LUMMIKOL-405039 format. One record per atom (N, C-alpha, C): residue in one letter; x, y, z; atom name; residue number from 1. Coordinates in pm, 1 decimal, padded with zeros to 6 digits, always signed. Example, Ala and Ser with C-alpha at 12.3 -4.5 7.8 and 13.67 -1.06 7.14 Angstrom:
# residues 2
aa | c1 | c2 | c3 | at | i
A | +01319.0 | -00569.0 | +00780.0 | N | 1;
A | +01230.0 | -00450.0 | +00780.0 | CA | 1;
A | +01320.0 | -00330.0 | +00780.0 | C | 1;
S | +01285.0 | -00225.0 | +00708.0 | N | 2;
S | +01367.0 | -00106.0 | +00714.0 | CA | 2;
S | +01290.0 | +00003.0 | +00787.0 | C | 2;
# end
This chain:
# residues 69
aa | c1 | c2 | c3 | at | i
M | +08429.2 | +03861.3 | +06730.0 | N | 1;
M | +08426.4 | +03985.3 | +06652.6 | CA | 1;
M | +08549.7 | +04069.4 | +06683.4 | C | 1;
S | +08611.5 | +04118.4 | +06578.4 | N | 2;
S | +08730.0 | +04202.8 | +06592.9 | CA | 2;
S | +08689.9 | +04348.9 | +06605.0 | C | 2;
N | +08790.1 | +04431.1 | +06628.7 | N | 3;
N | +08768.3 | +04573.8 | +06646.7 | CA | 3;
N | +08768.0 | +04644.6 | +06511.0 | C | 3;
G | +08655.6 | +04707.2 | +06475.2 | N | 4;
G | +08642.5 | +04776.4 | +06347.2 | CA | 4;
G | +08705.6 | +04913.3 | +06343.6 | C | 4;
S | +08766.6 | +04958.5 | +06456.6 | N | 5;
S | +08828.3 | +05091.0 | +06457.6 | CA | 5;
S | +08978.3 | +05084.5 | +06428.4 | C | 5;
I | +09030.7 | +04964.7 | +06402.5 | N | 6;
I | +09172.8 | +04948.2 | +06369.2 | CA | 6;
I | +09184.1 | +04905.1 | +06223.3 | C | 6;
R | +09250.6 | +04988.3 | +06142.7 | N | 7;
R | +09257.9 | +04966.0 | +05997.9 | CA | 7;
R | +09321.9 | +04832.0 | +05962.6 | C | 7;
A | +09420.7 | +04788.3 | +06041.6 | N | 8;
A | +09491.7 | +04663.8 | +06012.9 | CA | 8;
A | +09400.1 | +04541.6 | +06022.3 | C | 8;
N | +09288.9 | +04553.3 | +06095.4 | N | 9;
N | +09194.5 | +04441.8 | +06109.4 | CA | 9;
N | +09105.3 | +04424.0 | +05987.4 | C | 9;
I | +09102.8 | +04523.5 | +05899.2 | N | 10;
I | +09006.3 | +04525.3 | +05789.3 | CA | 10;
I | +09078.6 | +04503.6 | +05656.6 | C | 10;
K | +09028.1 | +04409.8 | +05579.2 | N | 11;
K | +09086.5 | +04378.1 | +05449.0 | CA | 11;
K | +08974.7 | +04374.7 | +05345.1 | C | 11;
E | +09011.0 | +04398.7 | +05219.7 | N | 12;
E | +08913.2 | +04385.2 | +05112.2 | CA | 12;
E | +08865.4 | +04240.5 | +05107.1 | C | 12;
G | +08736.3 | +04222.5 | +05089.6 | N | 13;
G | +08678.7 | +04089.3 | +05084.2 | CA | 13;
G | +08623.0 | +04038.9 | +05216.0 | C | 13;
L | +08645.7 | +04113.0 | +05325.3 | N | 14;
L | +08591.8 | +04072.6 | +05456.0 | CA | 14;
L | +08441.5 | +04096.0 | +05461.4 | C | 14;
N | +08372.3 | +04009.8 | +05533.0 | N | 15;
N | +08230.0 | +04025.9 | +05560.7 | CA | 15;
N | +08218.1 | +04108.5 | +05688.8 | C | 15;
V | +08160.0 | +04228.1 | +05678.2 | N | 16;
V | +08156.3 | +04320.6 | +05791.2 | CA | 16;
V | +08016.8 | +04378.1 | +05811.5 | C | 16;
G | +07997.5 | +04439.5 | +05926.9 | N | 17;
G | +07877.5 | +04517.6 | +05955.5 | CA | 17;
G | +07917.4 | +04663.0 | +05968.1 | C | 17;
I | +07852.1 | +04749.0 | +05890.7 | N | 18;
I | +07883.8 | +04892.1 | +05894.8 | CA | 18;
I | +07760.0 | +04971.1 | +05937.0 | C | 18;
V | +07785.2 | +05093.8 | +05982.0 | N | 19;
V | +07676.7 | +05188.6 | +06007.4 | CA | 19;
V | +07686.4 | +05296.2 | +05900.2 | C | 19;
L | +07581.4 | +05308.4 | +05820.2 | N | 20;
L | +07575.9 | +05410.5 | +05716.6 | CA | 20;
L | +07557.5 | +05547.6 | +05780.2 | C | 20;
K | +07598.1 | +05652.6 | +05708.7 | N | 21;
K | +07585.3 | +05789.3 | +05759.6 | CA | 21;
K | +07442.1 | +05818.2 | +05807.2 | C | 21;
E | +07344.4 | +05778.7 | +05726.5 | N | 22;
E | +07204.9 | +05808.0 | +05763.0 | CA | 22;
E | +07153.6 | +05722.1 | +05879.1 | C | 22;
D | +07227.7 | +05616.7 | +05914.6 | N | 23;
D | +07187.0 | +05528.5 | +06024.2 | CA | 23;
D | +07264.7 | +05553.6 | +06153.3 | C | 23;
Q | +07347.7 | +05659.1 | +06157.1 | N | 24;
Q | +07431.7 | +05682.0 | +06274.7 | CA | 24;
Q | +07350.2 | +05704.0 | +06401.6 | C | 24;
R | +07236.5 | +05772.5 | +06391.1 | N | 25;
R | +07154.6 | +05796.8 | +06510.3 | CA | 25;
R | +07092.5 | +05668.6 | +06562.2 | C | 25;
S | +07041.2 | +05584.4 | +06471.4 | N | 26;
S | +06975.9 | +05460.2 | +06514.3 | CA | 26;
S | +07077.8 | +05350.4 | +06543.2 | C | 26;
G | +07194.1 | +05359.1 | +06482.9 | N | 27;
G | +07296.4 | +05256.3 | +06501.5 | CA | 27;
G | +07269.0 | +05130.0 | +06422.0 | C | 27;
K | +07179.5 | +05138.6 | +06322.8 | N | 28;
K | +07142.6 | +05022.9 | +06240.6 | CA | 28;
K | +07264.2 | +04970.7 | +06163.9 | C | 28;
I | +07285.5 | +04839.3 | +06173.5 | N | 29;
I | +07400.2 | +04776.6 | +06108.3 | CA | 29;
I | +07359.6 | +04725.4 | +05970.0 | C | 29;
T | +07442.9 | +04755.0 | +05870.6 | N | 30;
T | +07423.9 | +04703.9 | +05735.6 | CA | 30;
T | +07537.4 | +04606.5 | +05706.9 | C | 30;
Q | +07503.5 | +04486.0 | +05664.4 | N | 31;
Q | +07605.4 | +04384.1 | +05641.1 | CA | 31;
Q | +07647.3 | +04384.6 | +05494.8 | C | 31;
G | +07776.8 | +04357.5 | +05471.3 | N | 32;
G | +07826.1 | +04350.7 | +05334.7 | CA | 32;
G | +07971.9 | +04311.0 | +05331.0 | C | 32;
V | +08026.6 | +04312.4 | +05209.3 | N | 33;
V | +08165.4 | +04272.8 | +05186.6 | CA | 33;
V | +08245.7 | +04396.6 | +05147.9 | C | 33;
V | +08362.2 | +04413.4 | +05210.9 | N | 34;
V | +08446.1 | +04530.7 | +05186.9 | CA | 34;
V | +08501.3 | +04528.7 | +05044.9 | C | 34;
K | +08474.9 | +04637.4 | +04971.0 | N | 35;
K | +08531.9 | +04655.3 | +04837.4 | CA | 35;
K | +08662.0 | +04734.4 | +04847.4 | C | 35;
R | +08656.5 | +04846.2 | +04923.4 | N | 36;
R | +08779.0 | +04922.7 | +04946.6 | CA | 36;
R | +08772.1 | +04997.1 | +05078.8 | C | 36;
I | +08891.1 | +05025.2 | +05131.9 | N | 37;
I | +08904.5 | +05095.4 | +05259.5 | CA | 37;
I | +08925.6 | +05243.0 | +05228.6 | C | 37;
L | +08843.8 | +05328.0 | +05289.6 | N | 38;
L | +08848.8 | +05471.7 | +05260.5 | CA | 38;
L | +08926.3 | +05551.4 | +05364.5 | C | 38;
T | +08939.5 | +05500.1 | +05486.2 | N | 39;
T | +09014.1 | +05571.1 | +05590.9 | CA | 39;
T | +09162.7 | +05544.4 | +05574.4 | C | 39;
N | +09242.4 | +05650.9 | +05575.8 | N | 40;
N | +09387.6 | +05636.0 | +05560.5 | CA | 40;
N | +09460.8 | +05618.4 | +05692.8 | C | 40;
S | +09405.4 | +05674.3 | +05800.8 | N | 41;
S | +09474.7 | +05666.9 | +05930.1 | CA | 41;
S | +09467.8 | +05523.9 | +05985.9 | C | 41;
P | +09565.1 | +05483.7 | +06069.3 | N | 42;
P | +09568.6 | +05346.0 | +06121.1 | CA | 42;
P | +09452.8 | +05312.1 | +06214.3 | C | 42;
T | +09395.5 | +05414.1 | +06281.9 | N | 43;
T | +09280.0 | +05390.3 | +06368.7 | CA | 43;
T | +09181.3 | +05504.9 | +06353.0 | C | 43;
H | +09055.3 | +05479.1 | +06390.7 | N | 44;
H | +08954.1 | +05584.4 | +06394.2 | CA | 44;
H | +08855.9 | +05548.5 | +06505.1 | C | 44;
P | +08826.5 | +05642.3 | +06596.1 | N | 45;
P | +08742.7 | +05609.9 | +06712.1 | CA | 45;
P | +08601.5 | +05562.2 | +06677.0 | C | 45;
H | +08547.2 | +05603.1 | +06563.3 | N | 46;
H | +08410.5 | +05564.8 | +06525.6 | CA | 46;
H | +08406.8 | +05448.4 | +06427.1 | C | 46;
G | +08523.3 | +05394.9 | +06392.5 | N | 47;
G | +08529.5 | +05284.0 | +06296.8 | CA | 47;
G | +08592.2 | +05327.7 | +06166.3 | C | 47;
I | +08657.2 | +05233.4 | +06101.1 | N | 48;
I | +08722.1 | +05261.1 | +05972.9 | CA | 48;
I | +08614.9 | +05272.6 | +05864.7 | C | 48;
K | +08624.6 | +05376.6 | +05781.5 | N | 49;
K | +08526.6 | +05396.7 | +05675.3 | CA | 49;
K | +08562.4 | +05308.7 | +05556.2 | C | 49;
V | +08462.8 | +05235.0 | +05507.3 | N | 50;
V | +08483.8 | +05145.2 | +05393.7 | CA | 50;
V | +08370.0 | +05160.9 | +05293.3 | C | 50;
Q | +08396.9 | +05114.8 | +05171.4 | N | 51;
Q | +08292.8 | +05102.3 | +05069.6 | CA | 51;
Q | +08266.3 | +04953.8 | +05050.2 | C | 51;
L | +08139.1 | +04915.8 | +05050.6 | N | 52;
L | +08101.9 | +04776.7 | +05028.5 | CA | 52;
L | +08092.5 | +04747.7 | +04878.7 | C | 52;
T | +08086.1 | +04619.5 | +04844.9 | N | 53;
T | +08077.6 | +04579.9 | +04704.1 | CA | 53;
T | +07950.4 | +04632.5 | +04637.6 | C | 53;
N | +07845.8 | +04662.2 | +04717.0 | N | 54;
N | +07721.9 | +04717.7 | +04660.6 | CA | 54;
N | +07725.9 | +04870.2 | +04649.6 | C | 54;
G | +07839.7 | +04931.6 | +04686.9 | N | 55;
G | +07856.4 | +05075.9 | +04672.3 | CA | 55;
G | +07825.3 | +05156.5 | +04796.9 | C | 55;
Q | +07766.0 | +05093.2 | +04900.5 | N | 56;
Q | +07734.1 | +05166.3 | +05023.3 | CA | 56;
Q | +07861.9 | +05198.5 | +05099.7 | C | 56;
V | +07862.4 | +05314.4 | +05166.6 | N | 57;
V | +07977.9 | +05360.2 | +05243.3 | CA | 57;
V | +07936.8 | +05380.3 | +05388.1 | C | 57;
G | +08021.3 | +05331.0 | +05479.0 | N | 58;
G | +07993.8 | +05349.4 | +05621.2 | CA | 58;
G | +08113.5 | +05309.7 | +05704.0 | C | 58;
R | +08096.7 | +05318.5 | +05835.5 | N | 59;
R | +08205.8 | +05285.7 | +05927.7 | CA | 59;
R | +08186.6 | +05146.4 | +05985.3 | C | 59;
V | +08296.4 | +05069.6 | +05989.7 | N | 60;
V | +08291.3 | +04930.9 | +06034.9 | CA | 60;
V | +08266.0 | +04925.1 | +06184.9 | C | 60;
K | +08162.2 | +04852.4 | +06224.1 | N | 61;
K | +08129.5 | +04828.8 | +06365.0 | CA | 61;
K | +08153.6 | +04683.7 | +06403.4 | C | 61;
E | +08136.2 | +04593.1 | +06308.4 | N | 62;
E | +08151.0 | +04450.7 | +06336.5 | CA | 62;
E | +08225.1 | +04383.7 | +06221.3 | C | 62;
I | +08308.2 | +04285.9 | +06256.1 | N | 63;
I | +08376.8 | +04204.6 | +06155.3 | CA | 63;
I | +08329.6 | +04061.8 | +06175.7 | C | 63;
Y | +08269.2 | +04003.4 | +06072.1 | N | 64;
Y | +08205.9 | +03871.9 | +06084.9 | CA | 64;
Y | +08295.3 | +03756.5 | +06042.2 | C | 64;
S | +08381.4 | +03777.1 | +05943.2 | N | 65;
S | +08460.7 | +03664.9 | +05894.0 | CA | 65;
S | +08598.1 | +03713.4 | +05851.2 | C | 65;
N | +08692.5 | +03620.2 | +05854.0 | N | 66;
N | +08828.4 | +03649.1 | +05809.6 | CA | 66;
N | +08854.2 | +03579.3 | +05676.4 | C | 66;
L | +08944.2 | +03634.5 | +05597.8 | N | 67;
L | +08977.3 | +03574.5 | +05469.4 | CA | 67;
L | +09045.5 | +03439.5 | +05487.1 | C | 67;
E | +09113.5 | +03419.8 | +05601.4 | N | 68;
E | +09192.5 | +03299.5 | +05623.7 | CA | 68;
E | +09106.9 | +03174.5 | +05642.8 | C | 68;
K | +08978.9 | +03192.2 | +05678.0 | N | 69;
K | +08892.9 | +03076.2 | +05707.2 | CA | 69;
K | +08869.1 | +02991.3 | +05584.1 | C | 69;
# end
């Protein structure tokens, strides 16, 4: 698993685990595919904010697969 707090690690089409805003207290991970990256800065301590293909928005905690595979 790569670091979800570094923007360069995240690409559109990656399979990732995010924490939705409403799940921040529980830390529940939601899995999905990155549609677009919403964070502009190169790093973020809580994870890069992304939108999944299903429209959900959250911060990346886990990266499951790379496009190169």
